[in-house]
DRENPA-3360 file (N, C-alpha, C; in nm, 2 decimals, always signed):
BEGIN
1 = MKDILVIY = +2.15/+0.71/-0.87/+2.15/+0.65/-0.73/+2.10/+0.51/-0.73 ~ +2.16/+0.43/-0.65/+2.12/+0.29/-0.64/+2.10/+0.26/-0.49 ~ +2.02/+0.16/-0.47/+2.00/+0.11/-0.33/+1.96/+0.22/-0.23 ~ +1.86/+0.30/-0.28/+1.81/+0.41/-0.19/+1.70/+0.36/-0.10 ~ +1.70/+0.41/+0.02/+1.60/+0.38/+0.12/+1.51/+0.51/+0.13 ~ +1.39/+0.50/+0.10/+1.29/+0.61/+0.12/+1.22/+0.59/+0.25 ~ +1.25/+0.68/+0.35/+1.19/+0.68/+0.48/+1.06/+0.76/+0.46 ~ +0.95/+0.69/+0.49/+0.82/+0.75/+0.46/+0.72/+0.73/+0.57;
9 = PHGLGDCV = +0.74/+0.81/+0.68/+0.66/+0.79/+0.80/+0.53/+0.88/+0.79 ~ +0.46/+0.86/+0.69/+0.33/+0.93/+0.66/+0.21/+0.84/+0.65 ~ +0.09/+0.90/+0.63/-0.03/+0.83/+0.63/-0.05/+0.74/+0.51 ~ -0.15/+0.65/+0.52/-0.18/+0.56/+0.40/-0.22/+0.64/+0.28 ~ -0.30/+0.75/+0.29/-0.33/+0.83/+0.18/-0.20/+0.89/+0.11 ~ -0.11/+0.93/+0.20/+0.02/+0.98/+0.15/+0.10/+0.87/+0.07 ~ +0.08/+0.75/+0.12/+0.15/+0.64/+0.05/+0.10/+0.62/-0.09 ~ -0.03/+0.64/-0.11/-0.09/+0.64/-0.25/-0.02/+0.75/-0.33;
17 = LLTPTLRE = +0.00/+0.87/-0.27/+0.06/+0.98/-0.34/+0.20/+0.96/-0.37 ~ +0.27/+0.86/-0.31/+0.41/+0.83/-0.34/+0.42/+0.74/-0.46 ~ +0.31/+0.67/-0.50/+0.33/+0.58/-0.61/+0.37/+0.63/-0.74 ~ +0.34/+0.76/-0.78/+0.39/+0.81/-0.91/+0.55/+0.82/-0.90 ~ +0.60/+0.86/-0.78/+0.74/+0.87/-0.77/+0.81/+0.74/-0.78 ~ +0.76/+0.64/-0.72/+0.82/+0.50/-0.73/+0.83/+0.46/-0.87 ~ +0.72/+0.48/-0.94/+0.71/+0.43/-1.08/+0.81/+0.51/-1.17 ~ +0.80/+0.65/-1.16/+0.89/+0.73/-1.24/+1.03/+0.72/-1.21;
25 = YYHKHGQK = +1.07/+0.69/-1.08/+1.21/+0.67/-1.05/+1.26/+0.54/-1.12 ~ +1.17/+0.44/-1.12/+1.21/+0.31/-1.18/+1.23/+0.33/-1.33 ~ +1.14/+0.41/-1.39/+1.15/+0.43/-1.54/+1.28/+0.51/-1.57 ~ +1.31/+0.60/-1.48/+1.43/+0.69/-1.50/+1.56/+0.62/-1.48 ~ +1.57/+0.54/-1.37/+1.69/+0.48/-1.33/+1.70/+0.33/-1.35 ~ +1.59/+0.26/-1.37/+1.59/+0.12/-1.38/+1.61/+0.05/-1.24 ~ +1.58/+0.12/-1.14/+1.61/+0.07/-1.00/+1.48/+0.08/-0.92 ~ +1.45/-0.03/-0.84/+1.35/-0.02/-0.74/+1.40/+0.05/-0.62;
33 = LNIATLER = +1.30/+0.10/-0.55/+1.34/+0.17/-0.42/+1.30/+0.09/-0.30 ~ +1.37/+0.11/-0.19/+1.34/+0.05/-0.07/+1.25/+0.15/+0.01 ~ +1.15/+0.10/+0.09/+1.06/+0.18/+0.16/+1.06/+0.15/+0.31 ~ +1.06/+0.25/+0.39/+1.03/+0.23/+0.53/+0.90/+0.31/+0.56 ~ +0.80/+0.23/+0.58/+0.67/+0.29/+0.61/+0.63/+0.26/+0.76 ~ +0.52/+0.31/+0.80/+0.49/+0.30/+0.94/+0.46/+0.16/+0.99 ~ +0.51/+0.12/+1.11/+0.49/-0.01/+1.16/+0.34/-0.04/+1.17 ~ +0.26/+0.06/+1.21/+0.12/+0.03/+1.22/+0.05/+0.00/+1.09;
41 = FRSAQFFD = +0.12/+0.01/+0.98/+0.06/-0.02/+0.85/+0.11/-0.16/+0.80 ~ +0.18/-0.23/+0.88/+0.23/-0.36/+0.84/+0.12/-0.45/+0.79 ~ +0.01/-0.46/+0.86/-0.10/-0.54/+0.82/-0.18/-0.49/+0.70 ~ -0.16/-0.36/+0.67/-0.23/-0.30/+0.55/-0.18/-0.36/+0.42 ~ -0.05/-0.40/+0.42/+0.02/-0.46/+0.31/+0.01/-0.37/+0.18 ~ +0.01/-0.24/+0.20/+0.00/-0.15/+0.09/+0.10/-0.16/-0.02 ~ +0.23/-0.17/+0.02/+0.34/-0.17/-0.07/+0.38/-0.32/-0.11 ~ +0.31/-0.42/-0.06/+0.36/-0.55/-0.07/+0.37/-0.60/-0.22;
49 = HNPYVDQI = +0.28/-0.55/-0.30/+0.28/-0.60/-0.44/+0.31/-0.49/-0.54 ~ +0.37/-0.38/-0.49/+0.42/-0.27/-0.59/+0.54/-0.32/-0.66 ~ +0.54/-0.32/-0.79/+0.65/-0.37/-0.87/+0.77/-0.28/-0.87 ~ +0.76/-0.16/-0.81/+0.87/-0.07/-0.81/+0.93/-0.06/-0.67 ~ +0.89/-0.14/-0.58/+0.95/-0.15/-0.45/+1.03/-0.27/-0.43 ~ +1.15/-0.26/-0.37/+1.24/-0.37/-0.34/+1.21/-0.42/-0.20 ~ +1.27/-0.37/-0.10/+1.25/-0.42/+0.03/+1.16/-0.32/+0.11 ~ +1.08/-0.38/+0.19/+0.99/-0.30/+0.28/+1.03/-0.31/+0.42;
57 = YYTKDAWL = +1.05/-0.19/+0.48/+1.08/-0.19/+0.62/+0.97/-0.11/+0.70 ~ +0.97/-0.13/+0.83/+0.87/-0.06/+0.91/+0.93/+0.02/+1.02 ~ +0.88/+0.14/+1.04/+0.94/+0.24/+1.13/+0.84/+0.29/+1.23 ~ +0.89/+0.35/+1.33/+0.81/+0.41/+1.43/+0.74/+0.54/+1.38 ~ +0.64/+0.58/+1.45/+0.55/+0.69/+1.41/+0.61/+0.82/+1.47 ~ +0.66/+0.91/+1.38/+0.72/+1.04/+1.43/+0.62/+1.12/+1.51 ~ +0.49/+1.11/+1.48/+0.39/+1.19/+1.55/+0.35/+1.13/+1.68 ~ +0.34/+1.00/+1.69/+0.28/+0.93/+1.81/+0.38/+0.87/+1.90;
65 = DYPNSQVG = +0.50/+0.84/+1.86/+0.59/+0.76/+1.94/+0.70/+0.84/+2.01 ~ +0.70/+0.97/+2.00/+0.80/+1.05/+2.05/+0.74/+1.17/+2.12 ~ +0.82/+1.24/+2.20/+0.76/+1.36/+2.28/+0.70/+1.46/+2.19 ~ +0.75/+1.49/+2.07/+0.69/+1.58/+1.98/+0.74/+1.54/+1.84 ~ +0.68/+1.59/+1.74/+0.70/+1.55/+1.60/+0.84/+1.59/+1.55 ~ +0.90/+1.70/+1.60/+1.03/+1.74/+1.56/+1.13/+1.64/+1.61 ~ +1.12/+1.60/+1.74/+1.21/+1.49/+1.79/+1.18/+1.36/+1.71 ~ +1.06/+1.34/+1.68/+1.02/+1.21/+1.61/+1.09/+1.20/+1.48;
73 = FNTVYNDW = +1.07/+1.30/+1.39/+1.12/+1.30/+1.26/+1.27/+1.29/+1.26 ~ +1.34/+1.37/+1.34/+1.48/+1.37/+1.35/+1.53/+1.23/+1.39 ~ +1.47/+1.17/+1.49/+1.51/+1.04/+1.54/+1.49/+0.94/+1.44 ~ +1.37/+0.94/+1.37/+1.35/+0.84/+1.27/+1.45/+0.85/+1.16 ~ +1.48/+0.97/+1.11/+1.57/+0.99/+1.00/+1.71/+0.94/+1.04 ~ +1.76/+0.98/+1.16/+1.89/+0.94/+1.20/+1.91/+0.79/+1.22 ~ +1.81/+0.73/+1.28/+1.81/+0.59/+1.30/+1.82/+0.51/+1.17 ~ +1.74/+0.55/+1.08/+1.74/+0.48/+0.95/+1.86/+0.51/+0.87;
81 = KTYAREQG = +1.92/+0.63/+0.88/+2.04/+0.67/+0.81/+2.15/+0.58/+0.86 ~ +2.16/+0.55/+0.99/+2.26/+0.46/+1.05/+2.24/+0.32/+1.00 ~ +2.11/+0.28/+1.00/+2.08/+0.14/+0.95/+2.13/+0.13/+0.80 ~ +2.09/+0.23/+0.72/+2.13/+0.22/+0.58/+2.28/+0.21/+0.56 ~ +2.35/+0.29/+0.64/+2.50/+0.28/+0.63/+2.55/+0.14/+0.67 ~ +2.50/+0.09/+0.77/+2.54/-0.04/+0.82/+2.51/-0.15/+0.72 ~ +2.40/-0.13/+0.64/+2.35/-0.23/+0.54/+2.42/-0.21/+0.41 ~ +2.50/-0.11/+0.39/+2.56/-0.08/+0.27/+2.47/-0.01/+0.16;
89 = LRGVVMPM = +2.36/+0.04/+0.21/+2.28/+0.12/+0.11/+2.35/+0.25/+0.08 ~ +2.32/+0.30/-0.04/+2.39/+0.42/-0.08/+2.34/+0.55/-0.03 ~ +2.22/+0.55/+0.02/+2.16/+0.68/+0.07/+2.02/+0.66/+0.12 ~ +1.98/+0.76/+0.19/+1.84/+0.77/+0.24/+1.78/+0.90/+0.20 ~ +1.65/+0.90/+0.18/+1.57/+1.02/+0.15/+1.44/+1.01/+0.23 ~ +1.41/+1.12/+0.30/+1.28/+1.12/+0.37/+1.20/+1.24/+0.33 ~ +1.11/+1.22/+0.23/+1.02/+1.33/+0.18/+0.94/+1.39/+0.30 ~ +0.94/+1.52/+0.31/+0.86/+1.59/+0.41/+0.76/+1.68/+0.34;
97 = HSNPISKI = +0.65/+1.70/+0.40/+0.54/+1.76/+0.33/+0.50/+1.89/+0.40 ~ +0.59/+1.96/+0.46/+0.56/+2.09/+0.53/+0.53/+2.20/+0.44 ~ +0.59/+2.20/+0.32/+0.56/+2.31/+0.22/+0.42/+2.30/+0.17 ~ +0.35/+2.41/+0.16/+0.21/+2.41/+0.12/+0.19/+2.39/-0.03 ~ +0.25/+2.29/-0.09/+0.23/+2.26/-0.23/+0.19/+2.11/-0.24 ~ +0.16/+2.07/-0.36/+0.12/+1.93/-0.39/+0.22/+1.83/-0.33 ~ +0.17/+1.73/-0.26/+0.26/+1.63/-0.20/+0.32/+1.54/-0.31 ~ +0.25/+1.53/-0.42/+0.30/+1.45/-0.53/+0.43/+1.52/-0.59;
105 = ILNFKYLG = +0.42/+1.65/-0.60/+0.53/+1.73/-0.66/+0.65/+1.73/-0.56 ~ +0.61/+1.74/-0.43/+0.72/+1.73/-0.33/+0.79/+1.60/-0.33 ~ +0.72/+1.49/-0.34/+0.78/+1.36/-0.35/+0.87/+1.35/-0.47 ~ +0.82/+1.40/-0.59/+0.91/+1.40/-0.71/+1.04/+1.48/-0.68 ~ +1.03/+1.59/-0.61/+1.15/+1.67/-0.59/+1.25/+1.60/-0.51 ~ +1.21/+1.53/-0.40/+1.30/+1.46/-0.32/+1.38/+1.35/-0.39 ~ +1.31/+1.29/-0.49/+1.38/+1.18/-0.56/+1.43/+1.22/-0.70 ~ +1.43/+1.35/-0.72/+1.49/+1.40/-0.85/+1.41/+1.37/-0.97;
113 = IPADANPV = +1.28/+1.37/-0.96/+1.19/+1.34/-1.07/+1.13/+1.48/-1.12 ~ +1.13/+1.50/-1.25/+1.08/+1.63/-1.30/+0.94/+1.65/-1.26 ~ +0.90/+1.78/-1.23/+0.77/+1.81/-1.19/+0.66/+1.78/-1.29 ~ +0.70/+1.77/-1.42/+0.61/+1.74/-1.53/+0.60/+1.59/-1.56 ~ +0.65/+1.51/-1.47/+0.64/+1.37/-1.49/+0.50/+1.32/-1.47 ~ +0.47/+1.20/-1.51/+0.34/+1.14/-1.50/+0.29/+1.13/-1.36 ~ +0.18/+1.21/-1.32/+0.14/+1.21/-1.18/+0.04/+1.11/-1.14 ~ +0.00/+1.02/-1.23/-0.11/+0.93/-1.21/-0.07/+0.83/-1.09;
121 = TELHTTSE = -0.16/+0.82/-0.99/-0.14/+0.73/-0.88/-0.18/+0.59/-0.92 ~ -0.13/+0.49/-0.84/-0.16/+0.35/-0.87/-0.19/+0.27/-0.74 ~ -0.27/+0.16/-0.76/-0.29/+0.06/-0.66/-0.24/-0.07/-0.72 ~ -0.19/-0.16/-0.63/-0.14/-0.29/-0.68/-0.20/-0.40/-0.59 ~ -0.31/-0.45/-0.63/-0.38/-0.56/-0.56/-0.36/-0.69/-0.63 ~ -0.41/-0.80/-0.57/-0.39/-0.93/-0.62/-0.52/-1.00/-0.65 ~ -0.52/-1.11/-0.73/-0.64/-1.19/-0.75/-0.70/-1.24/-0.62 ~ -0.61/-1.27/-0.53/-0.66/-1.32/-0.40/-0.74/-1.21/-0.33;
129 = DVAVADNI = -0.69/-1.08/-0.33/-0.76/-0.97/-0.28/-0.90/-0.96/-0.34 ~ -0.90/-0.97/-0.47/-1.03/-0.96/-0.55/-1.13/-1.07/-0.50 ~ -1.08/-1.19/-0.49/-1.16/-1.30/-0.45/-1.22/-1.28/-0.31 ~ -1.14/-1.24/-0.22/-1.18/-1.21/-0.08/-1.29/-1.10/-0.08 ~ -1.26/-1.00/-0.15/-1.35/-0.88/-0.16/-1.49/-0.93/-0.22 ~ -1.49/-1.01/-0.32/-1.61/-1.06/-0.38/-1.69/-1.14/-0.28 ~ -1.62/-1.22/-0.20/-1.68/-1.31/-0.11/-1.75/-1.22/+0.01 ~ -1.68/-1.12/+0.05/-1.74/-1.03/+0.15/-1.86/-0.96/+0.10;
137 = IAKLVGDA = -1.86/-0.91/-0.02/-1.97/-0.84/-0.08/-2.09/-0.94/-0.09 ~ -2.06/-1.06/-0.14/-2.17/-1.16/-0.15/-2.24/-1.19/-0.02 ~ -2.16/-1.20/+0.08/-2.22/-1.22/+0.22/-2.30/-1.11/+0.27 ~ -2.25/-0.98/+0.24/-2.31/-0.87/+0.30/-2.43/-0.82/+0.22 ~ -2.43/-0.82/+0.09/-2.53/-0.75/+0.01/-2.58/-0.84/-0.11 ~ -2.52/-0.96/-0.12/-2.56/-1.04/-0.24/-2.52/-0.97/-0.37 ~ -2.61/-0.98/-0.46/-2.59/-0.92/-0.59/-2.64/-0.77/-0.60 ~ -2.70/-0.72/-0.49/-2.76/-0.59/-0.49/-2.65/-0.48/-0.51;
145 = PFGFVQTN = -2.68/-0.37/-0.58/-2.59/-0.26/-0.58/-2.57/-0.20/-0.44 ~ -2.46/-0.15/-0.41/-2.43/-0.09/-0.27/-2.35/+0.03/-0.28 ~ -2.36/+0.11/-0.18/-2.27/+0.23/-0.16/-2.16/+0.20/-0.06 ~ -2.05/+0.27/-0.08/-1.93/+0.26/+0.00/-1.92/+0.38/+0.09 ~ -1.91/+0.36/+0.22/-1.90/+0.47/+0.31/-1.79/+0.46/+0.41 ~ -1.72/+0.57/+0.44/-1.63/+0.57/+0.55/-1.68/+0.70/+0.63 ~ -1.69/+0.68/+0.76/-1.73/+0.80/+0.85/-1.61/+0.85/+0.93 ~ -1.54/+0.75/+1.00/-1.44/+0.79/+1.09/-1.30/+0.76/+1.03;
153 = TGVPSKDL = -1.21/+0.86/+1.04/-1.08/+0.84/+0.99/-0.97/+0.83/+1.09 ~ -1.00/+0.86/+1.22/-0.90/+0.86/+1.32/-0.86/+1.01/+1.35 ~ -0.90/+1.10/+1.26/-0.88/+1.24/+1.28/-1.01/+1.31/+1.28 ~ -1.06/+1.35/+1.40/-1.20/+1.40/+1.41/-1.23/+1.52/+1.31 ~ -1.13/+1.60/+1.28/-1.16/+1.72/+1.19/-1.18/+1.67/+1.05 ~ -1.15/+1.55/+1.02/-1.17/+1.50/+0.88/-1.30/+1.42/+0.87 ~ -1.36/+1.37/+0.98/-1.47/+1.28/+0.98/-1.60/+1.33/+0.93 ~ -1.68/+1.24/+0.87/-1.82/+1.27/+0.84/-1.90/+1.26/+0.97;
161 = PADYGRTW = -2.01/+1.33/+0.98/-2.10/+1.30/+1.09/-2.16/+1.16/+1.09 ~ -2.19/+1.11/+1.20/-2.25/+0.97/+1.21/-2.37/+0.95/+1.12 ~ -2.36/+0.85/+1.04/-2.47/+0.81/+0.95/-2.49/+0.90/+0.83 ~ -2.41/+1.00/+0.82/-2.42/+1.10/+0.71/-2.41/+1.03/+0.57 ~ -2.31/+0.95/+0.56/-2.29/+0.88/+0.43/-2.40/+0.79/+0.39 ~ -2.45/+0.71/+0.49/-2.56/+0.62/+0.46/-2.68/+0.69/+0.41 ~ -2.71/+0.80/+0.49/-2.83/+0.88/+0.45/-2.82/+0.95/+0.32 ~ -2.70/+1.00/+0.29/-2.68/+1.07/+0.17/-2.69/+0.98/+0.05;
169 = LKDQRGLE = -2.63/+0.86/+0.06/-2.64/+0.76/-0.05/-2.78/+0.71/-0.07 ~ -2.86/+0.70/+0.03/-3.00/+0.66/+0.02/-3.08/+0.77/-0.05 ~ -3.06/+0.90/+0.00/-3.14/+1.01/-0.05/-3.10/+1.05/-0.19 ~ -2.97/+1.05/-0.22/-2.92/+1.11/-0.34/-2.89/+1.00/-0.45 ~ -2.87/+0.88/-0.41/-2.84/+0.77/-0.51/-2.94/+0.66/-0.50 ~ -3.03/+0.66/-0.41/-3.13/+0.56/-0.40/-3.08/+0.42/-0.36 ~ -2.97/+0.42/-0.28/-2.91/+0.30/-0.24/-2.95/+0.26/-0.10 ~ -3.01/+0.14/-0.09/-3.05/+0.09/+0.04/-2.94/+0.01/+0.11;
177 = NVIEIGKE = -2.85/-0.05/+0.03/-2.74/-0.13/+0.08/-2.61/-0.05/+0.09 ~ -2.54/-0.06/+0.20/-2.42/+0.02/+0.22/-2.32/-0.08/+0.29 ~ -2.20/-0.07/+0.25/-2.08/-0.13/+0.32/-2.00/-0.01/+0.37 ~ -2.00/+0.00/+0.50/-1.93/+0.11/+0.57/-1.81/+0.05/+0.65 ~ -1.70/+0.11/+0.62/-1.58/+0.08/+0.70/-1.60/+0.12/+0.85 ~ -1.58/+0.02/+0.93/-1.61/+0.05/+1.08/-1.74/+0.00/+1.12 ~ -1.83/-0.04/+1.03/-1.96/-0.10/+1.07/-1.97/-0.24/+1.01 ~ -2.00/-0.24/+0.88/-2.02/-0.38/+0.81/-1.88/-0.45/+0.82;
185 = IGALDYNI = -1.77/-0.38/+0.80/-1.64/-0.45/+0.81/-1.55/-0.35/+0.90 ~ -1.47/-0.41/+0.98/-1.38/-0.33/+1.06/-1.26/-0.28/+0.98 ~ -1.21/-0.17/+1.02/-1.09/-0.11/+0.94/-0.97/-0.20/+0.94 ~ -0.96/-0.29/+1.04/-0.85/-0.38/+1.05/-0.88/-0.52/+1.03 ~ -1.00/-0.55/+0.98/-1.04/-0.69/+0.96/-0.97/-0.75/+0.84 ~ -0.94/-0.67/+0.74/-0.88/-0.71/+0.61/-0.77/-0.61/+0.57 ~ -0.68/-0.66/+0.49/-0.57/-0.57/+0.45/-0.64/-0.46/+0.36 ~ -0.57/-0.35/+0.34/-0.62/-0.24/+0.27/-0.65/-0.27/+0.13;
193 = NIQFEILR = -0.58/-0.36/+0.07/-0.60/-0.39/-0.07/-0.74/-0.46/-0.09 ~ -0.78/-0.54/+0.00/-0.91/-0.61/-0.01/-1.02/-0.50/+0.01 ~ -1.00/-0.40/+0.10/-1.09/-0.29/+0.11/-1.10/-0.21/-0.02 ~ -0.98/-0.19/-0.08/-0.99/-0.12/-0.21/-1.07/-0.19/-0.31 ~ -1.07/-0.33/-0.32/-1.14/-0.40/-0.41/-1.29/-0.40/-0.38 ~ -1.33/-0.39/-0.25/-1.47/-0.37/-0.22/-1.51/-0.23/-0.27 ~ -1.43/-0.13/-0.25/-1.46/+0.01/-0.29/-1.48/+0.01/-0.45 ~ -1.39/-0.06/-0.52/-1.40/-0.06/-0.66/-1.53/-0.11/-0.71;
201 = RAAAVCIP = -1.60/-0.20/-0.64/-1.73/-0.26/-0.68/-1.85/-0.18/-0.64 ~ -1.83/-0.07/-0.56/-1.94/+0.01/-0.51/-2.01/+0.08/-0.62 ~ -2.14/+0.10/-0.61/-2.22/+0.18/-0.71/-2.20/+0.33/-0.69 ~ -2.17/+0.36/-0.57/-2.15/+0.51/-0.53/-2.07/+0.51/-0.41 ~ -2.01/+0.63/-0.39/-1.91/+0.65/-0.28/-1.93/+0.78/-0.21 ~ -1.94/+0.77/-0.07/-1.95/+0.89/+0.01/-1.84/+0.88/+0.12 ~ -1.74/+0.96/+0.12/-1.63/+0.94/+0.21/-1.57/+1.08/+0.25 ~ -1.49/+1.08/+0.36/-1.41/+1.19/+0.40/-1.28/+1.19/+0.33;
209 = DSVFYHAC = -1.20/+1.29/+0.35/-1.06/+1.29/+0.31/-0.98/+1.18/+0.38 ~ -0.95/+1.08/+0.30/-0.88/+0.96/+0.36/-0.81/+0.88/+0.25 ~ -0.76/+0.77/+0.29/-0.69/+0.68/+0.19/-0.79/+0.64/+0.08 ~ -0.92/+0.63/+0.11/-1.01/+0.58/+0.01/-1.04/+0.69/-0.10 ~ -1.02/+0.81/-0.06/-1.03/+0.92/-0.15/-0.92/+0.90/-0.26 ~ -0.80/+0.88/-0.22/-0.69/+0.86/-0.31/-0.70/+0.73/-0.39 ~ -0.75/+0.63/-0.32/-0.77/+0.50/-0.39/-0.87/+0.52/-0.51 ~ -0.97/+0.59/-0.49/-1.07/+0.61/-0.60/-1.00/+0.67/-0.72;
217 = HAMNKPID = -0.91/+0.77/-0.70/-0.84/+0.83/-0.81/-0.75/+0.74/-0.88 ~ -0.68/+0.65/-0.79/-0.58/+0.56/-0.85/-0.65/+0.45/-0.93 ~ -0.78/+0.42/-0.90/-0.85/+0.32/-0.98/-0.95/+0.39/-1.08 ~ -0.94/+0.52/-1.10/-1.02/+0.60/-1.19/-1.17/+0.58/-1.16 ~ -1.20/+0.59/-1.03/-1.34/+0.57/-0.99/-1.40/+0.71/-0.95 ~ -1.51/+0.75/-1.01/-1.57/+0.87/-0.97/-1.61/+0.87/-0.82 ~ -1.61/+0.99/-0.76/-1.64/+1.00/-0.61/-1.77/+1.09/-0.61 ~ -1.88/+1.03/-0.56/-2.01/+1.10/-0.55/-2.00/+1.21/-0.45;
225 = LVYFGRGK = -1.94/+1.19/-0.34/-1.92/+1.30/-0.24/-1.80/+1.27/-0.16 ~ -1.70/+1.37/-0.15/-1.59/+1.36/-0.06/-1.59/+1.49/+0.02 ~ -1.57/+1.47/+0.16/-1.58/+1.59/+0.25/-1.44/+1.62/+0.29 ~ -1.40/+1.75/+0.27/-1.27/+1.80/+0.31/-1.30/+1.90/+0.43 ~ -1.31/+1.85/+0.55/-1.34/+1.93/+0.66/-1.23/+2.02/+0.70 ~ -1.11/+2.00/+0.66/-1.00/+2.08/+0.69/-0.97/+2.19/+0.59 ~ -1.06/+2.20/+0.49/-1.06/+2.32/+0.40/-0.98/+2.30/+0.27 ~ -0.99/+2.40/+0.18/-0.94/+2.39/+0.05/-0.79/+2.39/+0.05;
233 = GIYDRVRP = -0.72/+2.45/+0.15/-0.58/+2.45/+0.15/-0.52/+2.30/+0.16 ~ -0.59/+2.22/+0.24/-0.55/+2.08/+0.25/-0.58/+2.01/+0.12 ~ -0.70/+2.03/+0.07/-0.73/+1.97/-0.06/-0.63/+2.00/-0.17 ~ -0.59/+2.13/-0.18/-0.49/+2.16/-0.29/-0.36/+2.09/-0.27 ~ -0.32/+2.05/-0.15/-0.20/+1.98/-0.13/-0.21/+1.83/-0.16 ~ -0.33/+1.77/-0.15/-0.34/+1.63/-0.17/-0.43/+1.59/-0.29 ~ -0.48/+1.68/-0.36/-0.57/+1.65/-0.47/-0.49/+1.58/-0.58 ~ -0.56/+1.51/-0.67/-0.49/+1.44/-0.78/-0.45/+1.54/-0.88;
241 = LHEVKENV = -0.34/+1.51/-0.95/-0.29/+1.59/-1.06/-0.32/+1.54/-1.19 ~ -0.40/+1.43/-1.20/-0.46/+1.38/-1.33/-0.61/+1.40/-1.33 ~ -0.67/+1.39/-1.44/-0.81/+1.43/-1.46/-0.89/+1.32/-1.38 ~ -0.99/+1.37/-1.30/-1.07/+1.28/-1.22/-1.21/+1.33/-1.22 ~ -1.31/+1.25/-1.18/-1.44/+1.29/-1.15/-1.47/+1.29/-1.00 ~ -1.50/+1.40/-0.94/-1.52/+1.40/-0.80/-1.61/+1.52/-0.76 ~ -1.69/+1.50/-0.65/-1.77/+1.60/-0.60/-1.72/+1.64/-0.46 ~ -1.64/+1.75/-0.45/-1.58/+1.79/-0.33/-1.66/+1.89/-0.26;
249 = VFKL = -1.68/+1.87/-0.13/-1.75/+1.97/-0.04/-1.66/+2.00/+0.08 ~ -1.66/+2.13/+0.12/-1.58/+2.17/+0.23/-1.67/+2.20/+0.35 ~ -1.80/+2.21/+0.33/-1.90/+2.23/+0.44/-2.02/+2.14/+0.41 ~ -2.07/+2.09/+0.52/-2.19/+2.00/+0.51/-2.31/+2.07/+0.55;
% end
């Protein structure tokens, strides 16, 4: 298949889980894929530097922009199918994650990638992202070691309790300095790649199930504590399929 448009109206964490499919598809077919990701992620710039992505498009949110998700996903799919035909693209694929199995495996299946392909996730940041991250860290904590915290994800059932991460890192890792998304820096203050580079430099990490959980695995960074408030069933669907170091808790 050539000139395929992958419609992917899913979360940022799910975007990380798509990266093995993008890479393996390229290695199998020698073709980059086109991606339609959520409009609200335009400023995140997640796919902007991925070498296996050709064109990036932005789509409405099937969950938030329509009367219900069924209408949303059907409308999003049909609209982009029409667009792809008008643009001369050869086909569209919209991976769905309703089956209770690994999202990485489901993404493989939709693009015809063998289930035993390399499942390692990836991030693609730039030297500019690194420089901005280093400057932010220098202003906030100087040269001192710091912990990385996220409390609020936008989904209350996933969130950590207020100040839990800061307290945990101080008590369990002896860290006085913390950079917390939503406090020291706003979630929309910088693109997500800059935030990844701040995360990379942290001495310890305390986070909920979010894009930063997946980012840690993509950069081979141990996770000191990650909270899966929605239970093991969700964890089994989104957990990494390569060897990682993580401390997962389902109850606090």
